[in-house]
N, C-alpha and C positions, 0 to 999 in steps of 0.2 A: 353484167349478166345478159345473155341472150334469152330469147323466149324458150329455147329448148334445153336450157341448163337447169331447170328446176327438178331437183330429185324428190322422191316420195318423202324422205325424212324432212326436207325443207318445206314441202307442201303441208305436211302434218304440223310443223312448227308454225307456219303462217296461219293455219286454221285455228290456233289457239288465240289469235289476235281478233279483237272485234273490228267492226267496219272502220271506225276512226283510226285505229292503229295500222290497219292495212293501207288506208288511203294515205296516211302519212308517209309511209315507205315510198310510195310512188311520187308524191308531192315533193319529198326531199331527194328524189332521184337515187335513192338507194336500191330501187328495183324499177325495171321497165314496166310500163303499164300492162303489158301482156302477161307478165309473170304471175299476177294474181289470178288470172283466168286459167293459165296452165296448172297452177297449184290446185285450183278448185276442181279441175278436170281429173287430176290424179286422186284427189280425196273422194270424189263421187264414185270413180271407177273402182276404188279399194273398198269403200264402205257401203255404197248403195245397193249392191246385191244382197246385202244382209238386212238393211233397214227398209229398203223399198220406199224411199220418200218421194222419188220422182215418177210422174206419169209420162212425162215427155222429156227427152234429153237431146240437146242439139249443140254439141261442142263446136261444130263448124260455124254456126251462126254467132256463137259467143266469141270465137277467135276474130271473126270479121268485125264484131262490134268493138273489140279490144283494139284491133289495129286502127279502127277509125278514131280512136281516142288519143292517138300519139301526140296530136297537137292540141288536145282539148284542155279545159281548165276547170271542169266540174269539181266540186268539193270532195265527191266520192269516186273520183276518177279511176275506173278499173276495178272497183270492188265488185265481187261476184254476188248475185242475188237470184231468187227464184220467184217469179210470179205464180200465183195459184192457178189451177187449171180452169177456173171460171173467169179469169182475167184476160180480156182481149190483148194480145201482144203481137205486134207486126212480125211476120215470118214463122209464127207458131200456130198450131191449131188450138181452138178452145172446145174442149169436149165436156167439161165439168164431170169427167170420169164416168160418162154414160156411153153405152154401146149404141145408143140412137143418134149420136152426134157425129158430124163429118170430121174427118182428119184433115181437111183442107186448111192451109195456112191462112190466117187473118192478115189483112193488109193494113189496117189502121187501128191504132189504140185510142183510148180516151185520154183527157188531160192528166189523169193521175199517172199513167204509164209515161206520158211525155215529160212530166216533172222528174221522174226517176231517171230517165234517159238523159235529160239535161244535167242532172247532178253527175252523170258519169258512171252509173251502175251498169253492169254487164249481166245479162240474163243467161243462165246455163240451161234452162229448160223450164218445165212446169212442174209445181208440187201437186202430189196426189191429194184427193179429197173424196168423201163419200158422194155418191151420185146426186148431182145438183145441190150438194151441201145440206141435204135434208136430214142427216143423221149425226149422232154424236161420236161415231167411230168410223175410221177411214178403212173400210173393207168393201170397196165397190166391186160388183161382179165383173166390170170391164177390166179390173185390176189397176194398179197393184194393191195388194193388202199391205198396208204400211204397219211396221212393227215399232213398238216403243223401244228407244235405244237403251233404256234402263232395264228392261226385261222383254225379250222378244216375245214371250207369251201374252204380253199385255198390250192393250190398245194405246196409241198415242192420243186418243180423243179425236174430235172433229168439230167442225168440218175442215178446219185448217190443219189437219193432222200431218200431212206430208211436209208442210212448211215447217211446222215446229219440230217434227223428228229430224229434219235436215239441220236445224239450227242446233238442237241438242247434241247431235252427233258430230257437229263441226264441219259439215259439208260446205256450207256457205255461211257468212256472218249475218246476212239479212234475207228475210223471205217475207213476201206479202201475205197478209191474212185478211179475211173478211169475216164479219160477225153479224148475224142476223138473229141470233138467240143465245149467243155465247161462244161462237165459233172461233174466235180469237183467244178468249180467256180459258175455255175448257181444255184445248190442247196444251196451252202454256202451262196450266196447272199439272196436267198429266206428265209432261216432259221436262219440267223444271226450267222454263225460260220466262222472259218478260213479255207480256202481251197487253197492249193498251187498245181498248175499244174507245175511239173518239166519239165525242157527242155530234148530234145532228147539225148539219150546215158548216162543219169545221173543216171539210176536205173537198178538194176539187172533184169534178165528176169522174167517176171510176167506170161506169157502165151505162148501158142504155137506160132510158127512163122506165120506171115501173112503179105503179101506184103503191104497192106493198113494199117492194124492196127499198124504195126511196125513203120510206118511213122507218124501216127496221135495220137496214144493213149499214155498217160502218167499216172502214178499211184502215189498216195501218201496216207497219213493218214490225215483224218479230225480230228479236235479238237476245243475245245473252246479256248485254249491258244496257243499263237505263239510258246512258248517253246516246246509244244508237237509236233507241226507240224515241227518245225526245227529238233527235234531229229528223227522224223519219216523219214524226207528226208535223213539225214546222215546214219541212220541205214539201209536203202534200196540202198544206193549209189553204183555205180559200183566200186568205189574205197573203199575198205572195211575199210581204214584207215581214211576216210573223217572225218574232225572235225566238231563238231556241233556248229552252231552260237548260241551264249548264251545272246546276248544283242544288244543294238542299237550301231551305229557307230558315231564317231564325224565328219565324212565326210558329207559335204552338197552337195546335189544332183541337177543336172540340170533336172528338171521334166517338161516334155511336156504334156499338157492336150488336149485330143481329145474328143470333145463333141458329134460328131455324130457317128452313126453306119457305117459299111462298105458300106452300100448303100446310105449313106447320110441322113438317117432317123433321125428325131428329137426325142430325148427321152422324156418320160413323165415328167411333171413339177416336181414331187417329185424326180425322178432320176436326172434330171439336177441340182436340188438344192443340192442333196447329193454330187454329183461330185464337184460342185462350193464350197461347205463347206469343202470338203476334200482338195481342192486346197488352200483354204484359211488357213486351219490348217497347211498344209505343208509349206506355205510361212511364217506363224508366228513362225514356228520352224527353219526358216533360209534357207530353200531350195529355189533355183531359180526356179520360176514357170512361164510357158508361154504357150500360146495356140499354137497348131500346127495341122497338118494333116498328114495322112499316105501317103507315096510317091508312090502310085500306084492306079490303077483303082479298087476300091472296088467292083463295080458291077461284073466285070469280075472274080475277085478273089473269091467272094462268090459263084458265079455260078459254078466255078470249084470245090469248096468245096462240094457243093450239089451234083455235079456228082460223087465224090469219096464216099460220104455218101450213094448214091444210089447203088453203087457197093458193099458196105458192106452188105446192105439189100439183094442184089441179092445172095450173097454167102450164107446168112442164108436160103433163099428160096430154093437154090440148094441142100443144105444139108438136109433140111426138106423133100424135095421130095424123096431124096434117102432113108431116114428113113421110109417114109410112105409106100413105095412099092405099089403105085397105089391108095392110100387114097386120100380123098379130102383135098387139101392144106388149104382151108379156115376153115376147122375143126380143124386145128393144129396151124395155126399162124394167127396173127391179120391182119385186112384190111390194116393198114398202112404199115406193113412189106411187104405184097403182093404187094400193089400199088408202093411202093419205089423200090422194086425188078424189077417190070414191067417197071418202068421208066429207070432203067439201061439197060434193054434188048433193049430199043428203042434208046439208045444213040449210036452215031457213035464212031468208034475207035478213031477218031481225038478229041473227047471230053476228052479222057484219056490223049492224048498227050498234050492237052492244060493245063490239071491240072498238069501234071508233069512238064511242062515248067514253070508254075507259081511257083511251089515249088523250081525249080532250080534257078530261078531268085531272090528269097527272100533273100538268104545270102548276096548277094552284096548290094541289096536295103537297107536291115536293117543294114548292117554294116556301111553304109554311114549315115543313119538316126541316129543311136546310136553313131556316132562320135559327134553329136550335143546334144543329150540327154542321160542321164544315165538311166532314168526310164520314162515310159509313164503312166499317170493316165487317166482313162476312166470309164464309166459305165461298169457293168457286162452284164446287160440286159436292155432293152430299157423302161421297165415298172416294177412296183412293182409285187410281186407274183400274178399269175393268179388264178382265181377261178378253182376249180376242174372241169373237162370237157372241158376246153378251148383247151387243147392240148391232148385229149384222143385219143386212137387209132381207134376209130370208127368215128371220124370226117372225113368228106370227104377229101381225099388226096390233092386235088387242094387247099382247104382252109388252110390246115396244111402247105403246101409248102410255101404259102406266109406269113401267120401270124407267124408261129413258127420261120422260119428263119429270119424274121424282128426282132422278140423278141430277138434272140440270135445273133444279127448281129455285136457283139463286139468280142466274144471269139474265133471263129474258126481260126483267124489269127495265134495265137500262136501254134495251132495244125499243121497247114501247115508248119510254119516256124521252128517248133521244139524248140521254145524259151519258157522260163518260165513266169509265171503270178501268181498272188495271189489275192484272194478276201478277203476283210477285212470287218467286220461288224461294220462300224463306225456310220451310220446313219439310220433313219427309215422314213417310209412314213407318210402322214398325218393320216392314219388309224392305225398307230403303228406297221406296218409290216417292217421287215428288208429290207434294200437296201444296198448291197455291193458296195465297191469301188474297182476297180481293177487297180493294178500296174503291168506292164509288163516291161521286160528288154530283153537284147540280150542274146545270147547263154552263158551258163556257169555262169550266174550272179544271180543265186538263192540266194546267200549269201547277196548280195545287197538288194534284196527284203525282205529277212528275217530280216536283221538289221533295214530296214525302218519299217517293221511290228512291231518289238519290240518297236521302238520309238512311233509310233502311238498308240499302245496298252496302253503304259504308259501315253501318253498325253490325251487320251479319252477312259478310260477303259470301257470294256463291261462285264467284269466277273460277276458283280452283276445283269446283265440284263438277265432275264429269261422269256421264253414264258408262255403264259396262261396255257398251258397243259404241265407241266414239274414236276420234282421232287421238285422244289422250291415252287410250288403251290399246290401239291397233298394233298388232304384231304381223308383219308380212311373212 
């Protein structure tokens, strides 16, 4: 097969394979390395006008990368992927989907990107995100507004919304996500894919140093299969010889179930049923399951997280002011970014002190907690995927502060604590929209989460479950 012989039907069929199976076709010489890139180009051009998962598209760069791999030996040689628009990737701009940022191509990536390139992945473009990753829905004013492949009226979540929509629709088998408060897990729940948020210090450097981001943000690859996610975690690990988890463990776990959000909010009925069904499934598999609560004041904890989140926005505002040189801030960045930055300006310095105190206490609190439980099961978000517009950047800031942070009131803990968590697409809402189940563990316990994920994937497979707008349903 030459690189021009890939038909749309072949491209759609290839898209149903995960990264491991696509790489195997190249490794076994059943396909030339360029064929996977050509197939991904056909899928993107057929489906992305509907889903709008890509903020930047560069087939010419992808073809050049694929050609350069003809003599390569990377384990994922030729497999297509999408970096997120906040990830520096050589030859592409980094805009974080903000009107304020330059479209000039970046020349050098960080070690994370270099690891992915060494493995043989081929980047097709950048995935869309909310401006600077500060919202839980991917609706940047700079565009595009990304739609949930399960229902185009609904949000894919955020901030890695474009990445997850692309995976769910089958455009590519792998897409980078970053998670500073739930941004890998939230969209994974909304779109029905696997999303691992690794723990602190487990990944090589992804971006420039930043005092808050280095504490909160973790990065990994989204996929529809657990084995792809497990490989992506090991491939980017700070220990270059990290072994890959390849299947379930015989170990039976002590699983604590937490039903309410950090502020004690009760989840939507569909979400509560999904968590209960997941707990029942774990019990049937022989795990010891019991209800529990977190050992700290969730209200104070989430308030401290919101203060740190506001400082992230203030940094974006300050950088933009410097770039504008006297221009109107409101013409360059979104109302939510401006309002959140202004909130940080009003905070006393003692708010930062309280936030760092919260972080400093967490290791002791959680070490004691995880002496009684191996894993915690909870919701990812308090309700099924929201309609587009619910968390748009033009919604009044006071409304977003209450509604959005209540919706995500399960995920920020792991960012503050530096502990791992994973969202698995086990169940759906009454409307047929995905609802993720989140499993969290103590520091350096990613392998426990991945082994459990393998077991649950085998017990309740989701590989054949495709959204309404995807390669599995596409009709040219």
